[in-house]
Structures are given as structure tokens and as C-alpha cells.
C-alpha positions as CSV (number, residue, x, y, z in Angstrom):
1,M,-27.0,20.9,7.9
2,H,-28.2,24.4,6.9
3,L,-27.1,25.9,3.6
4,N,-27.8,29.4,2.4
5,K,-28.5,29.6,-1.3
6,I,-26.6,32.7,-2.5
7,D,-27.4,32.3,-6.2
8,D,-28.0,29.5,-8.7
9,Y,-24.4,28.3,-8.4
10,R,-23.3,29.2,-4.8
11,W,-24.3,27.7,-1.5
12,E,-22.9,29.0,1.8
13,I,-22.3,27.1,5.0
14,P,-22.6,29.8,7.6
15,V,-20.2,30.0,10.5
16,S,-21.3,27.9,13.5
17,G,-19.7,25.9,16.3
18,A,-15.9,25.6,15.9
19,M,-15.8,27.0,12.3
20,N,-13.3,29.8,11.8
21,V,-14.6,30.8,8.3
22,P,-17.8,30.1,6.3
23,G,-17.9,27.3,3.7
24,L,-18.8,27.9,0.1
25,I,-20.0,25.2,-2.3
26,F,-20.3,25.7,-6.1
27,S,-23.1,23.5,-7.2
28,S,-26.4,23.5,-9.2
29,E,-29.8,22.9,-7.6
30,Q,-29.8,19.4,-9.2
31,M,-26.4,18.3,-7.7
32,I,-26.5,19.9,-4.2
33,S,-28.7,17.1,-2.7
34,S,-26.1,14.5,-3.4
35,V,-23.4,16.7,-1.7
36,I,-25.5,16.8,1.4
37,R,-26.6,13.2,1.3
38,E,-23.1,11.8,1.2
39,K,-21.9,14.2,3.9
40,A,-19.2,15.9,1.8
41,A,-20.6,19.2,3.0
42,E,-20.0,18.2,6.6
43,Q,-16.4,17.5,5.6
44,L,-16.1,21.0,4.2
45,E,-17.5,22.3,7.5
46,N,-14.8,20.4,9.3
47,V,-12.1,22.0,7.1
48,A,-13.4,25.4,8.1
49,C,-12.5,24.6,11.7
50,L,-8.7,24.2,11.0
51,P,-6.4,26.8,12.5
52,G,-5.3,29.7,10.3
53,I,-7.7,29.1,7.4
54,V,-8.4,32.3,5.6
55,G,-11.3,33.4,3.3
56,R,-13.7,30.5,3.1
57,A,-13.5,26.7,2.9
58,L,-14.3,26.0,-0.7
59,A,-15.8,23.1,-2.7
60,M,-16.0,22.8,-6.5
61,P,-19.0,21.3,-8.2
62,D,-17.4,17.9,-8.5
63,I,-17.3,17.7,-4.7
64,H,-17.6,14.2,-3.1
65,W,-16.5,12.4,0.0
66,G,-12.8,12.1,0.5
67,Y,-10.2,11.4,3.1
68,G,-10.4,14.3,5.6
69,F,-11.0,17.1,3.0
70,P,-13.8,16.4,0.5
71,I,-12.5,15.8,-3.0
72,G,-13.1,19.0,-4.8
73,G,-12.0,21.0,-1.7
74,V,-9.8,24.1,-1.7
75,A,-8.5,25.9,1.4
76,A,-5.8,28.6,1.9
77,F,-3.9,29.0,5.1
78,D,-1.9,31.8,6.7
79,I,1.7,30.6,6.7
80,D,2.3,32.0,10.2
81,K,-0.9,30.8,12.0
82,G,-2.1,28.1,9.6
83,V,-1.5,24.4,9.1
84,I,-0.7,21.9,6.3
85,S,-2.7,18.7,6.1
86,P,-1.9,15.6,3.9
87,G,-5.7,15.0,3.8
88,G,-6.1,18.4,2.1
89,I,-3.8,17.3,-0.8
90,G,-4.7,13.6,-1.0
91,Y,-3.1,10.2,-1.4
92,D,-2.4,10.5,-5.1
93,I,-0.2,13.6,-4.9
94,N,-0.2,15.6,-8.2
95,C,-2.7,13.3,-9.8
96,G,-3.1,15.6,-12.9
97,V,-4.0,15.8,-16.5
98,R,-2.3,17.1,-19.6
99,L,-3.6,17.7,-23.2
100,L,-1.7,17.2,-26.4
101,R,-2.8,19.0,-29.6
102,T,-2.1,17.6,-33.1
103,N,-2.2,18.8,-36.7
104,L,-4.4,15.7,-37.4
105,T,-8.1,15.4,-38.1
106,K,-10.4,12.4,-37.8
107,K,-9.9,11.4,-41.4
108,D,-6.1,11.2,-40.9
109,I,-6.4,8.4,-38.3
110,E,-9.9,6.8,-38.8
111,K,-8.3,3.8,-40.5
112,H,-5.7,3.5,-37.7
113,I,-7.7,4.3,-34.5
114,Q,-7.8,0.7,-33.2
115,K,-4.1,0.2,-34.0
116,L,-3.2,3.4,-32.2
117,V,-5.1,2.4,-29.1
118,E,-3.4,-1.0,-29.1
119,Q,0.1,0.5,-29.8
120,I,-0.3,3.0,-26.9
121,F,-1.6,0.2,-24.6
122,F,1.5,-1.8,-25.5
123,N,3.9,1.1,-25.2
124,V,2.7,2.6,-21.9
125,P,2.7,0.2,-18.9
126,S,-0.7,0.2,-17.1
127,G,-2.7,-1.5,-14.5
128,V,-2.5,-2.1,-10.7
129,G,1.1,-2.6,-9.6
130,S,2.4,-2.1,-13.1
131,T,6.1,-1.5,-13.4
132,G,7.9,0.8,-15.8
133,K,10.2,0.3,-18.7
134,L,13.1,2.2,-17.0
135,N,15.6,0.5,-14.8
136,L,16.6,3.2,-12.3
137,N,18.8,3.0,-9.2
138,N,17.9,4.9,-6.1
139,K,20.3,7.8,-6.9
140,E,18.5,8.3,-10.2
141,V,15.0,8.1,-8.5
142,R,16.2,10.9,-6.1
143,S,17.1,13.0,-9.1
144,V,13.6,12.5,-10.5
145,L,12.1,13.6,-7.2
146,E,14.2,16.7,-7.0
147,N,14.1,17.8,-10.7
148,G,10.6,16.6,-11.9
149,A,9.7,16.9,-15.6
150,A,13.1,18.5,-16.3
151,W,14.8,15.1,-15.5
152,A,12.7,13.5,-18.2
153,V,13.5,16.2,-20.8
154,K,17.2,16.2,-19.9
155,N,17.2,12.4,-20.6
156,G,15.6,12.8,-24.0
157,Y,11.9,12.4,-23.2
158,G,10.6,15.7,-24.3
159,S,11.4,19.4,-24.9
160,Q,11.7,22.8,-23.3
161,H,8.3,23.6,-24.9
162,D,6.9,20.8,-22.7
163,L,8.3,22.3,-19.6
164,A,7.1,25.8,-20.4
165,H,3.6,24.4,-20.8
166,T,3.5,22.5,-17.5
167,E,2.2,24.0,-14.3
168,Q,5.2,25.2,-12.2
169,E,7.3,24.1,-15.2
170,G,7.0,20.6,-13.8
171,R,9.0,21.1,-10.6
172,L,8.5,22.3,-7.1
173,D,11.8,23.5,-5.8
174,A,11.1,22.7,-2.2
175,A,11.6,19.0,-3.0
176,D,14.1,17.2,-0.7
177,S,14.4,13.5,-1.4
178,S,16.0,12.9,2.0
179,E,12.5,13.4,3.5
180,V,11.0,10.5,1.4
181,S,11.0,7.1,3.0
182,A,13.0,4.1,1.7
183,R,9.6,2.3,1.0
184,A,8.4,5.2,-1.1
185,L,11.6,5.3,-3.0
186,E,11.4,1.6,-3.8
187,R,7.8,2.0,-5.1
188,G,8.8,4.9,-7.2
189,R,11.8,3.2,-8.6
190,E,9.6,0.5,-10.2
191,Q,6.6,2.6,-11.3
192,L,8.0,5.6,-13.1
193,G,6.5,5.9,-16.6
194,T,3.3,3.9,-15.8
195,L,-0.3,4.8,-16.1
196,G,-1.7,2.9,-13.1
197,A,-5.3,2.0,-12.7
198,G,-8.5,3.4,-11.2
199,N,-9.7,6.5,-13.0
200,H,-6.4,7.1,-14.7
201,F,-6.5,6.9,-18.5
202,L,-5.0,7.8,-21.9
203,E,-7.5,9.1,-24.4
204,I,-7.5,9.9,-28.1
205,Q,-10.2,12.6,-28.7
206,V,-11.9,14.6,-31.4
207,V,-12.7,18.3,-30.8
208,E,-16.4,18.6,-31.2
209,D,-17.2,22.1,-30.2
210,I,-15.5,25.5,-29.9
211,F,-17.1,27.9,-27.4
212,D,-14.4,30.7,-27.5
213,E,-12.7,30.9,-30.9
214,K,-10.1,33.5,-29.8
215,T,-8.9,31.5,-26.8
216,A,-9.1,28.2,-28.6
217,A,-6.8,29.7,-31.3
218,A,-4.4,30.9,-28.7
219,F,-4.3,27.3,-27.3
220,G,-3.8,25.8,-30.8
221,I,-7.2,24.1,-30.7
222,F,-9.6,23.8,-33.7
223,K,-12.9,21.9,-34.4
224,G,-12.3,18.4,-35.8
225,Q,-8.8,18.2,-34.4
226,I,-7.4,15.1,-32.8
227,T,-6.2,15.6,-29.2
228,V,-4.7,13.3,-26.7
229,M,-5.3,13.4,-22.9
230,V,-3.1,11.9,-20.2
231,H,-4.5,11.5,-16.7
232,T,-2.3,9.9,-14.0
233,G,-0.3,10.9,-10.9
234,S,2.5,9.9,-8.6
235,R,1.6,6.2,-8.4
236,G,2.7,4.2,-5.3
237,L,5.3,6.8,-4.4
238,G,2.8,9.5,-3.7
239,Y,0.5,7.2,-1.8
240,Q,3.4,6.1,0.4
241,V,4.5,9.7,1.1
242,C,0.9,10.6,2.2
243,D,0.6,7.5,4.3
244,D,4.0,8.0,6.0
245,Y,3.2,11.6,7.0
246,L,-0.4,11.0,8.1
247,K,1.1,8.9,10.9
248,V,3.5,11.7,11.8
249,F,0.8,14.3,11.7
250,I,-1.6,12.5,14.0
251,D,1.1,12.9,16.7
252,A,2.0,16.4,15.6
253,A,-1.6,17.5,16.0
254,K,-1.4,16.4,19.7
255,K,2.0,18.0,20.1
256,Y,0.8,21.4,18.9
257,S,-2.6,21.1,20.7
258,I,-4.6,21.3,17.5
259,N,-8.2,20.3,18.1
260,L,-9.3,18.1,15.2
261,P,-12.9,17.8,14.3
262,D,-11.9,14.7,12.3
263,R,-8.8,12.5,12.9
264,Q,-8.4,12.4,9.1
265,L,-7.6,16.1,9.1
266,A,-4.4,15.4,10.9
267,C,-2.1,18.5,10.4
268,A,0.8,20.5,11.7
269,P,1.7,24.2,11.6
270,V,3.0,25.3,8.2
271,K,6.3,26.5,9.8
272,S,6.8,23.5,12.0
273,G,9.5,20.9,11.4
274,E,6.9,18.3,10.6
275,G,5.1,20.7,8.2
276,A,8.4,21.5,6.4
277,R,9.4,17.9,6.1
278,Y,6.0,16.9,4.7
279,Y,6.0,19.8,2.2
280,A,9.5,18.7,1.0
281,A,8.3,15.1,0.5
282,M,5.1,16.2,-1.1
283,S,7.0,18.3,-3.5
284,C,9.1,15.2,-4.4
285,A,5.9,13.3,-5.2
286,A,4.6,16.1,-7.2
287,N,7.8,16.3,-9.2
288,Y,7.7,12.5,-9.7
289,A,4.1,12.8,-11.2
290,W,5.2,15.5,-13.6
291,A,8.1,13.3,-14.8
292,N,5.7,10.4,-15.0
293,R,3.3,12.2,-17.4
294,Q,6.3,13.5,-19.4
295,L,7.6,10.0,-20.0
296,I,4.2,8.8,-21.0
297,T,3.9,11.7,-23.4
298,H,7.1,10.6,-25.1
299,W,5.8,7.1,-25.5
300,I,2.5,8.4,-26.9
301,R,4.4,10.4,-29.5
302,E,6.4,7.3,-30.4
303,S,3.2,5.3,-30.7
304,F,1.7,7.8,-33.2
305,G,4.9,7.9,-35.2
306,A,5.1,4.1,-35.4
307,V,1.5,3.6,-36.5
308,L,1.1,6.6,-38.8
309,G,4.7,6.6,-40.2
310,R,4.9,10.4,-39.8
311,S,7.3,12.6,-37.8
312,I,6.3,14.1,-34.5
313,K,6.9,17.6,-36.0
314,D,4.6,16.8,-38.9
315,M,1.9,15.5,-36.6
316,G,2.2,18.4,-34.2
317,L,2.0,16.5,-31.0
318,E,2.6,19.5,-28.8
319,L,1.6,19.9,-25.2
320,V,-1.2,22.4,-24.6
321,Y,-0.8,22.3,-20.8
322,D,-0.4,20.1,-17.8
323,V,-2.3,20.8,-14.6
324,A,-2.1,19.3,-11.1
325,H,-5.3,18.1,-9.3
326,N,-3.9,17.2,-5.8
327,I,-1.3,19.6,-4.6
328,G,-0.3,22.2,-2.0
329,K,1.3,25.5,-3.3
330,F,2.7,28.6,-1.7
331,E,1.0,31.5,-3.7
332,Q,0.7,35.3,-3.4
333,Y,-2.8,36.9,-3.0
334,N,-3.1,40.6,-2.4
335,G,0.6,40.8,-1.4
336,K,0.2,38.0,1.2
337,K,1.8,34.6,0.9
338,L,-0.6,31.7,1.6
339,L,-0.4,27.9,1.5
340,V,-3.2,26.8,-0.9
341,H,-4.4,23.2,-0.6
342,R,-6.2,21.9,-3.8
343,K,-7.6,18.4,-3.6
344,G,-9.5,17.4,-6.7
345,A,-9.4,21.0,-7.9
346,T,-7.5,22.7,-10.8
347,R,-5.6,25.9,-10.8
348,A,-7.3,28.5,-13.0
349,F,-5.2,31.6,-13.3
350,P,-6.3,34.5,-15.6
351,A,-4.7,36.4,-18.5
352,G,-1.7,38.4,-17.4
353,N,-0.7,36.2,-14.5
354,P,3.1,35.8,-14.4
355,N,2.8,32.1,-13.6
356,I,1.3,31.0,-16.9
357,P,3.2,30.4,-20.2
358,K,4.1,33.5,-22.1
359,D,2.2,32.4,-25.2
360,Y,-1.0,32.3,-23.2
361,M,-0.5,35.6,-21.4
362,Q,-3.2,37.3,-23.4
363,A,-5.7,34.4,-23.1
364,G,-5.2,32.9,-19.6
365,Q,-4.2,29.5,-18.2
366,P,-5.7,26.5,-19.9
367,V,-7.8,24.4,-17.6
368,I,-8.1,20.7,-18.6
369,I,-11.3,18.9,-17.4
370,P,-11.4,15.2,-18.1
371,G,-14.7,13.4,-18.4
372,T,-15.0,9.6,-18.3
373,M,-15.0,6.8,-20.8
374,G,-18.0,7.6,-23.1
375,T,-18.4,11.2,-22.0
376,E,-16.9,14.4,-23.2
377,S,-13.9,16.3,-21.8
378,Y,-13.4,20.1,-21.8
379,V,-10.8,22.8,-22.1
380,M,-11.6,25.9,-20.1
381,V,-9.6,29.0,-19.2
382,G,-8.8,30.7,-15.9
383,T,-10.5,34.0,-14.9
384,E,-10.1,37.0,-12.7
385,Q,-13.3,35.9,-10.8
386,A,-11.4,32.7,-9.8
387,M,-8.6,34.8,-8.4
388,A,-11.0,36.9,-6.4
389,E,-13.2,34.1,-5.1
390,T,-11.5,30.7,-5.1
391,W,-7.7,31.3,-4.8
392,G,-7.5,30.8,-8.6
393,S,-9.2,27.4,-8.6
394,T,-11.9,25.5,-10.4
395,C,-13.2,22.0,-10.8
396,H,-11.0,19.0,-11.9
397,G,-13.4,16.5,-13.5
398,A,-16.8,14.9,-13.1
399,G,-16.6,13.6,-9.5
400,R,-17.8,10.2,-8.4
401,V,-21.4,9.6,-7.3
402,M,-21.1,5.8,-7.1
403,S,-18.5,3.7,-5.2
404,R,-16.4,1.2,-7.1
405,H,-18.2,-1.6,-5.3
406,E,-21.6,-0.3,-6.4
407,A,-20.3,0.2,-10.0
408,L,-19.5,-3.5,-10.2
409,K,-23.2,-4.4,-9.6
410,G,-25.1,-5.2,-12.7
411,S,-22.3,-4.4,-15.1
412,S,-19.3,-6.2,-16.5
413,G,-16.2,-4.7,-18.2
414,Q,-16.8,-6.8,-21.3
415,D,-20.4,-5.4,-21.6
416,L,-19.2,-1.9,-21.1
417,A,-16.5,-2.3,-23.8
418,R,-19.1,-3.6,-26.2
419,S,-21.5,-0.8,-25.4
420,L,-18.8,1.9,-25.9
421,E,-17.7,0.3,-29.2
422,K,-21.3,0.6,-30.5
423,K,-20.9,4.3,-29.8
424,G,-17.7,4.4,-31.8
425,I,-15.4,4.5,-28.7
426,F,-12.6,1.8,-28.6
427,V,-11.4,0.8,-25.2
428,K,-8.3,-1.2,-24.2
429,S,-7.9,-2.2,-20.5
430,E,-5.6,-4.3,-18.4
431,S,-8.5,-5.3,-16.3
432,W,-12.2,-5.9,-17.0
433,K,-12.9,-5.2,-13.3
434,T,-11.3,-1.8,-13.5
435,L,-13.3,-1.0,-16.6
436,A,-16.6,-1.8,-14.8
437,E,-15.6,0.2,-11.8
438,E,-15.0,3.2,-14.0
439,R,-18.3,3.1,-16.0
440,P,-19.5,6.5,-17.0
441,D,-22.6,6.6,-14.8
442,A,-20.4,6.1,-11.7
443,Y,-19.6,9.9,-12.1
444,K,-21.5,13.1,-12.2
445,N,-22.4,14.7,-15.5
446,V,-19.2,16.4,-16.5
447,T,-21.1,19.0,-18.6
448,E,-23.2,20.0,-15.6
449,V,-20.1,20.4,-13.5
450,V,-18.4,22.5,-16.2
451,N,-21.5,24.6,-16.7
452,V,-21.6,25.5,-13.0
453,C,-18.0,26.7,-13.2
454,H,-18.7,28.6,-16.4
455,N,-21.8,30.2,-15.2
456,A,-20.3,31.1,-11.8
457,G,-17.4,32.7,-13.7
458,I,-14.5,30.7,-12.0
459,S,-13.5,29.3,-15.4
460,K,-14.8,29.7,-18.9
461,K,-15.6,27.1,-21.6
462,V,-13.3,27.0,-24.5
463,A,-13.7,23.6,-26.3
464,R,-15.3,20.2,-25.9
465,M,-13.7,17.0,-26.9
466,K,-15.4,13.6,-27.5
467,P,-13.5,10.3,-26.7
468,W,-12.6,8.0,-29.6
469,G,-9.9,5.7,-28.2
470,V,-9.3,5.0,-24.5
471,V,-6.6,3.1,-22.7
472,K,-7.3,2.2,-19.1
473,G,-5.2,0.4,-16.5
């Protein structure tokens, strides 16, 4: 594959063959070889062939191989001529991350860190197939799917402040639970309020560096502060929604005579019946994920209160922001409505954008970038450059460079836990195998990923956090 190097952080795939638009990869010289080697760039080239795509097919610096679209992929489609593709949103619909700030510093909890990790592990169900603490009937699950995080707040699991600081206020209003299968509903009924496994985690962190004092202050972040990060998604419900509709869309692509460069890019016209039904079901899964993270937030707050014996108000466990990683959204650009697919990419809207919280209007949207166990995480902020170049998008994390099978070779979960503890990082996991699969070197260097985004101008660094206590599924 031929790539044109535009500058130190941008690589263009020129239009060729069946491509409708060019491709653009944000990457450093050091990382671009792995993108080419694992054929993620070829996946981006395939995305550029889809009907109605506008601008460019985009890939963030955490790009790696995915189902259909590469993870780290962003694409916008004309709503009249374009398509919607489950592979462009992903199996874990609205996998996302939220950050809680506190009034606490390291000295406030250093005697309690292990107890805090254990209490959170006990209080938040985690692991493969984990079931939640709530006993909901199908009618209640449908209410979750259609109301999102607002359902959790209405039922006593949070506040209006939480909703105001969640992307889309924690709800896509296109949700229609009648478009979600009985199997998806059943999986959702059991798993609401659970962390799951894989790369999902809860993390107690310490703010190590501030890069932008003014923006950090607007976000309520200061050096030495204790923060808590939540990374999880729509669990089995979202997976089932994606799986159900991929089968529908393979037939739909034939029905609408869409020539697919890859069967995994199965799609349907945005305005088709199949497209509308999938979007309604995808919105349900997105709402479920926001409710899921809201419930987990409540139990984290309870855990801190139980261990430290202080009130939530006193500790200041407030939501900075919650962003989605895998989602499709109808958004306006230059007066035109587009359907933007973000798969392993984070929204990064600038100051003044009406879709961000009022108290961040002068600063811009917080962008939360999780690292891995043993590596730092970042807070960034959205920019005008992102709006102009990437449909208001930036990276979402480190991005895998090693398969889970490869990660298990030569490393055990027990060894990893001991190694991290020597570094002052306490880890609690439901599975030693999962721990080994998620070892830090299975991922790209998150600092390099963040620096590419910062230097390219599609988001700007605000703060860096170091992990201290980690809960894994």
C-alpha cells in the first residue's frame, strides 16, 4: 500500500480503485509501520469505498485491526446517499469512559488504598458473564434502554450534575426497545451495573502533571488530586444488538446492490428501514451503557464513603465527563446533517460548541484517554482543528499491538500483579488470565498516541494521571 506523508503526524491513502474519498491516518513515524503490517490501513481503504462517505476515511493514532472498520476509525456519511454499518460502530456499543474528580489527595487515602480497591471490587460486579445487583423485569430493562443514564438518576443512582456532564446527557432519543431482540433484552436484564472483563477497568489515579492550568481548573483538576476512571460499555446487550443486525445487513447490502469490499462492512442506506431499525437498537445499547456507567459510579461513591467514613459531598466525587468510544451520531457540520461513525474514537468538540456542558463552554469538551494497568491516562480537550479535520474526533486510548493469545505467552496474571505492586500499583482482578491478557505492553505507548493528537492539533493535553489502584474483570 502506498501512503503519502503529509507531515510528521498525517499519512494519506490516495484515492485509487473503488475508493470514493482519500484515507487519512494520524500517526507518528514510529507507529505507522505497525499500522501497515497488521493491515489496518487496508481496512481504512475499504471504508473509503462505502457509498455516500464524505470528506475522508479517518484513523486515529491508536488504530488497529478491527471487525470491518479498523478500531480507531472515523467516517461520516451523507444521510441521503450514505450508509450505516454496525462494523463502523463495533460490537461493544458505547464502550466509553468517565472520570470522577475528588477533593482528596494522596495523603488522604494512602493508608486506605488497598481497602478501597477491595471494597470497589466487592461492590461492583465484574468478570466474564458477571451478573448485576439489580433484579429488573423486562419492562424495567426497556425503560433503561429508552431513557439511559436518566433512568439511573431517577432511581436514586446519581444527580442532574452527572447527566449534564455526560455526552448527549446520557441518552440518544432515537432509542426504540421494540427493535431489540428478546435475547439481547435477556442479556441486558442480568448484566446492568457490571464492569465485565477484557480491557474494561475501574482505576483510582493520582494527577501527576498539569499541561494547561486554565483548562484543568475549568475541569476541576489539580496536581496531586485523586481521580477515579470508569471504563466499560453495554456488555452482552450491545454485543447481541450488533450480532443481530450484522446478519440483517448482509442481506440488506445485497437488497440495495451495495458492493462490499469486505463482507464485514455489511451496511444499509441510512434512510432504509433496516438502517432506521438498527439505529434505534444501537441507541438503546448506547443508553444502556450510559446507565451502566452511572450505576457503577454510584457504587464507587458508596465504596469511598464506606472506607473513608466521609460524605460524598465532602469528598467531592463529581463527574468531570463521560465520553463514548463506539457510537454512531447524527451531527451538523457546515449546516449539513451527517451520520458520523466513531469506532474506538472519542468526540472532541471545542469551546463554544452547544453540545458540551455550560460550565465547560469557555474551555471545550473534556476528552478522557485511558491508558492501561501500569501506564498513565490523560485528560485532553477538544479543538476547532478537530471540527475542521476529523468531524470533532480524536483518539480513545492506547490501542492494542498484541493479541490476547500472544499476551498470555511468557506472562502470568500473578507475575503481573506482583510486578505492578512493586511499582506501587495495587490490582484486584476476577481472573488471572484476563490480567495477563491486558498486560501493559500488549498496547501502544499511550503517551505517544496522545502526543500525536496534541501535535496534530485534534485535541490538546490538559493533565496526566498515574494509576494507583486498579480493578479488572
